[in-house]
RODODO-447042 format. One record per residue (C-alpha): residue number from 1; x, y, z. Coordinates in steps of 0.2 Angstrom, whole numbers, plus 2048, in hexadecimal, padded with zeros to 3 digits. Layout:
% residues N
+-----+------+-------+-----+
: pos : east : north :  up :
+-----+------+-------+-----+
: NUM :    X :     Y :   Z :
...
+-----+------+-------+-----+
//
This chain:
% residues 244
+-----+------+-------+-----+
: pos : east : north :  up :
+-----+------+-------+-----+
:   1 :  800 :   800 : 800 :
:   2 :  806 :   811 : 7FB :
:   3 :  80B :   81C : 80A :
:   4 :  803 :   82D : 807 :
:   5 :  80A :   836 : 816 :
:   6 :  814 :   846 : 813 :
:   7 :  826 :   845 : 814 :
:   8 :  833 :   852 : 81B :
:   9 :  846 :   852 : 819 :
:  10 :  850 :   855 : 829 :
:  11 :  862 :   85C : 826 :
:  12 :  870 :   85A : 832 :
:  13 :  883 :   859 : 833 :
:  14 :  881 :   846 : 830 :
:  15 :  878 :   848 : 820 :
:  16 :  866 :   848 : 81B :
:  17 :  857 :   83D : 821 :
:  18 :  846 :   83C : 81A :
:  19 :  838 :   838 : 826 :
:  20 :  825 :   837 : 824 :
:  21 :  819 :   842 : 82F :
:  22 :  80D :   839 : 83A :
:  23 :  7FD :   844 : 839 :
:  24 :  7F2 :   844 : 849 :
:  25 :  7E0 :   840 : 844 :
:  26 :  7D3 :   84E : 846 :
:  27 :  7C9 :   845 : 853 :
:  28 :  7D9 :   844 : 85E :
:  29 :  7DE :   856 : 85C :
:  30 :  7CC :   85C : 862 :
:  31 :  7CF :   853 : 872 :
:  32 :  7DE :   85F : 876 :
:  33 :  7D5 :   86F : 871 :
:  34 :  7D3 :   87B : 880 :
:  35 :  7C2 :   881 : 883 :
:  36 :  7C1 :   891 : 88D :
:  37 :  7BA :   890 : 89F :
:  38 :  7AC :   89C : 8A3 :
:  39 :  7A7 :   89D : 8B5 :
:  40 :  797 :   8A5 : 8BB :
:  41 :  798 :   8AD : 8CD :
:  42 :  789 :   8B1 : 8D8 :
:  43 :  791 :   8BD : 8E4 :
:  44 :  7A0 :   8C8 : 8E6 :
:  45 :  7A7 :   8BD : 8F4 :
:  46 :  7A7 :   8AF : 8E7 :
:  47 :  7B1 :   8BA : 8DB :
:  48 :  7BD :   8BE : 8E9 :
:  49 :  7BF :   8AC : 8EE :
:  50 :  7C1 :   8A6 : 8DB :
:  51 :  7CF :   8B3 : 8D7 :
:  52 :  7D8 :   8AE : 8E7 :
:  53 :  7D8 :   89C : 8E2 :
:  54 :  7D9 :   89C : 8CF :
:  55 :  7E1 :   8AD : 8CB :
:  56 :  7F2 :   8B5 : 8CC :
:  57 :  7F7 :   8C7 : 8D0 :
:  58 :  802 :   8C8 : 8C0 :
:  59 :  7F5 :   8C2 : 8B3 :
:  60 :  7E4 :   8C3 : 8BA :
:  61 :  7DA :   8D3 : 8B5 :
:  62 :  7C9 :   8D8 : 8BC :
:  63 :  7BC :   8E4 : 8B4 :
:  64 :  7AD :   8EB : 8BC :
:  65 :  79F :   8F7 : 8B7 :
:  66 :  78D :   8FA : 8BD :
:  67 :  787 :   8E9 : 8B6 :
:  68 :  794 :   8DC : 8BB :
:  69 :  7A5 :   8D7 : 8BF :
:  70 :  7B0 :   8CD : 8B2 :
:  71 :  7C0 :   8C4 : 8B6 :
:  72 :  7CD :   8BE : 8AA :
:  73 :  7D7 :   8B1 : 8B3 :
:  74 :  7E7 :   8B3 : 8A8 :
:  75 :  7E9 :   8C0 : 89B :
:  76 :  7FA :   8BB : 895 :
:  77 :  7F3 :   8AC : 88C :
:  78 :  7F4 :   8AE : 879 :
:  79 :  7F1 :   89D : 871 :
:  80 :  7E0 :   899 : 878 :
:  81 :  7D0 :   8A1 : 87E :
:  82 :  7D1 :   8A9 : 88F :
:  83 :  7C9 :   8A2 : 89F :
:  84 :  7BD :   8AE : 8A7 :
:  85 :  7B0 :   8B1 : 8B4 :
:  86 :  7A1 :   8BD : 8B6 :
:  87 :  797 :   8C3 : 8C4 :
:  88 :  787 :   8CD : 8BF :
:  89 :  782 :   8D8 : 8CE :
:  90 :  773 :   8CE : 8D4 :
:  91 :  765 :   8D6 : 8DF :
:  92 :  761 :   8CD : 8F0 :
:  93 :  751 :   8C3 : 8F1 :
:  94 :  74A :   8D0 : 8FD :
:  95 :  74E :   8DF : 8F2 :
:  96 :  746 :   8D6 : 8E3 :
:  97 :  737 :   8D2 : 8ED :
:  98 :  734 :   8E4 : 8F1 :
:  99 :  738 :   8E9 : 8DF :
: 100 :  729 :   8DE : 8D9 :
: 101 :  71C :   8E9 : 8E2 :
: 102 :  724 :   8FA : 8DF :
: 103 :  718 :   905 : 8D4 :
: 104 :  70A :   8F8 : 8D5 :
: 105 :  6F9 :   8FE : 8DC :
: 106 :  6F4 :   8F1 : 8E9 :
: 107 :  6E4 :   8EF : 8F3 :
: 108 :  6E5 :   8ED : 906 :
: 109 :  6E5 :   8DA : 905 :
: 110 :  6F4 :   8D9 : 8F9 :
: 111 :  6FE :   8E5 : 903 :
: 112 :  6FA :   8DD : 914 :
: 113 :  6FF :   8CC : 90D :
: 114 :  70F :   8D3 : 906 :
: 115 :  714 :   8DB : 916 :
: 116 :  710 :   8CB : 921 :
: 117 :  71C :   8C1 : 916 :
: 118 :  72B :   8CC : 91B :
: 119 :  738 :   8C6 : 927 :
: 120 :  735 :   8CD : 938 :
: 121 :  745 :   8D8 : 938 :
: 122 :  742 :   8DE : 926 :
: 123 :  735 :   8EC : 92A :
: 124 :  734 :   8F6 : 93B :
: 125 :  722 :   8F7 : 942 :
: 126 :  71C :   8EB : 935 :
: 127 :  70E :   8E4 : 93F :
: 128 :  707 :   8F5 : 943 :
: 129 :  707 :   8FA : 931 :
: 130 :  6FE :   8EA : 92C :
: 131 :  6F1 :   8ED : 93A :
: 132 :  6EE :   8FF : 933 :
: 133 :  6ED :   8F8 : 921 :
: 134 :  6E0 :   8EB : 926 :
: 135 :  6D4 :   8FA : 92B :
: 136 :  6D3 :   8FD : 918 :
: 137 :  6CA :   8ED : 916 :
: 138 :  6BB :   8F3 : 920 :
: 139 :  6BA :   905 : 91A :
: 140 :  6AB :   909 : 910 :
: 141 :  6AD :   91C : 910 :
: 142 :  6BB :   928 : 912 :
: 143 :  6B6 :   938 : 91A :
: 144 :  6BF :   948 : 915 :
: 145 :  6D0 :   94A : 90E :
: 146 :  6E0 :   941 : 912 :
: 147 :  6EA :   94B : 91F :
: 148 :  6FD :   94B : 920 :
: 149 :  708 :   94F : 92F :
: 150 :  719 :   957 : 930 :
: 151 :  721 :   946 : 92D :
: 152 :  716 :   943 : 91E :
: 153 :  70C :   935 : 926 :
: 154 :  6FA :   934 : 91F :
: 155 :  6EA :   933 : 92A :
: 156 :  6D8 :   932 : 924 :
: 157 :  6C7 :   931 : 92D :
: 158 :  6BD :   922 : 927 :
: 159 :  6AC :   919 : 929 :
: 160 :  6A9 :   907 : 92A :
: 161 :  69A :   8FD : 924 :
: 162 :  694 :   8FB : 936 :
: 163 :  693 :   90E : 937 :
: 164 :  6A2 :   90F : 943 :
: 165 :  6AF :   91D : 93F :
: 166 :  6C1 :   91E : 942 :
: 167 :  6D2 :   926 : 93E :
: 168 :  6DF :   91C : 934 :
: 169 :  6F1 :   921 : 932 :
: 170 :  6FE :   91B : 926 :
: 171 :  710 :   920 : 924 :
: 172 :  715 :   928 : 914 :
: 173 :  726 :   920 : 915 :
: 174 :  72B :   90F : 91B :
: 175 :  73D :   909 : 91C :
: 176 :  740 :   8F6 : 91A :
: 177 :  752 :   8F0 : 91E :
: 178 :  75A :   8E4 : 912 :
: 179 :  76A :   8DF : 908 :
: 180 :  769 :   8E7 : 8F6 :
: 181 :  774 :   8DA : 8ED :
: 182 :  775 :   8C7 : 8EF :
: 183 :  780 :   8C0 : 8FD :
: 184 :  787 :   8D2 : 900 :
: 185 :  78B :   8D8 : 912 :
: 186 :  784 :   8E9 : 90D :
: 187 :  773 :   8EC : 914 :
: 188 :  769 :   8FC : 914 :
: 189 :  758 :   904 : 919 :
: 190 :  74F :   909 : 909 :
: 191 :  742 :   916 : 908 :
: 192 :  732 :   910 : 901 :
: 193 :  724 :   91D : 8FF :
: 194 :  712 :   918 : 902 :
: 195 :  704 :   921 : 8F9 :
: 196 :  6F2 :   91E : 8FE :
: 197 :  6E6 :   920 : 8EF :
: 198 :  6D5 :   927 : 8F4 :
: 199 :  6C6 :   91D : 8EC :
: 200 :  6BE :   925 : 8DD :
: 201 :  6AD :   91D : 8E1 :
: 202 :  6A3 :   917 : 8F1 :
: 203 :  6A6 :   904 : 8EC :
: 204 :  6B9 :   906 : 8E9 :
: 205 :  6C5 :   902 : 8F7 :
: 206 :  6D5 :   90D : 8FA :
: 207 :  6E4 :   908 : 8F1 :
: 208 :  6F7 :   908 : 8F6 :
: 209 :  706 :   90B : 8EB :
: 210 :  718 :   908 : 8F1 :
: 211 :  726 :   911 : 8E8 :
: 212 :  739 :   912 : 8EA :
: 213 :  73F :   922 : 8E1 :
: 214 :  751 :   91E : 8E7 :
: 215 :  752 :   90C : 8E1 :
: 216 :  75F :   90F : 8D5 :
: 217 :  76A :   918 : 8E1 :
: 218 :  769 :   90A : 8EE :
: 219 :  76F :   8FE : 8E0 :
: 220 :  77D :   90A : 8DB :
: 221 :  783 :   90B : 8ED :
: 222 :  782 :   8F9 : 8F0 :
: 223 :  78D :   8F6 : 8E0 :
: 224 :  79A :   903 : 8E6 :
: 225 :  79B :   8FA : 8F6 :
: 226 :  79E :   8E9 : 8EE :
: 227 :  7AB :   8F0 : 8E2 :
: 228 :  7B4 :   8F8 : 8F1 :
: 229 :  7B3 :   8E7 : 8FA :
: 230 :  7BB :   8DF : 8EB :
: 231 :  7CA :   8EB : 8EA :
: 232 :  7CD :   8E9 : 8FD :
: 233 :  7CD :   8D6 : 8FC :
: 234 :  7D9 :   8D6 : 8EC :
: 235 :  7E4 :   8E5 : 8EF :
: 236 :  7F2 :   8DF : 8E4 :
: 237 :  7E7 :   8DA : 8D5 :
: 238 :  7E4 :   8E5 : 8C5 :
: 239 :  7D1 :   8EA : 8C7 :
: 240 :  7CB :   8F6 : 8BA :
: 241 :  7BB :   900 : 8B7 :
: 242 :  7B5 :   8FA : 8A6 :
: 243 :  7B0 :   8EB : 89C :
: 244 :  7B8 :   8DD : 892 :
+-----+------+-------+-----+
//
């Protein structure tokens, strides 16, 4: 059988020698190809632990922006794709839970159920607020206009179906306490504005809308805290504002 393998000539002081090249099959070469590793992190602490374990001060580069943190484990590599990791700034479960109700008009039952599901340490005076909101369930008539005190709290005279009258007071601002980002040690009291919507007809119940005008600011502060934490934990590493 004819040997069709290519030949090469090797020249040396002893003379010349012709040898045949053994070509590696394509299937074998694929086994040795390097696939870049991509790691997905769920917290800043995971990024810090990952860089300390897998990275080096000389070759690891870390980028951050308002959306995420990206890590290149070794930027000196030229002959294969670079291994990297990414951590998108994930909101905490508590913050996401509040975010789902911001801007949505709720009746007294929906708001009461939402507040009762909160952790005990999440909202000061939670039980008192729930008790006042329950009064909205039995109101058949709001007498007069809403009145606001110097602190912005709202009070209103009401009449129940049994003819009994009373005074209901609700705060215009509540301050739940929570971590902003997932697995972060940065926690804050966030200002949530409570707006009471007066019924437009006799058969309509009052509505409540919760809003958080400073929501983006809280997230920004939390991200800045996490970036500062990253720099403190990895003071010798190259950490750059930007993206890659």
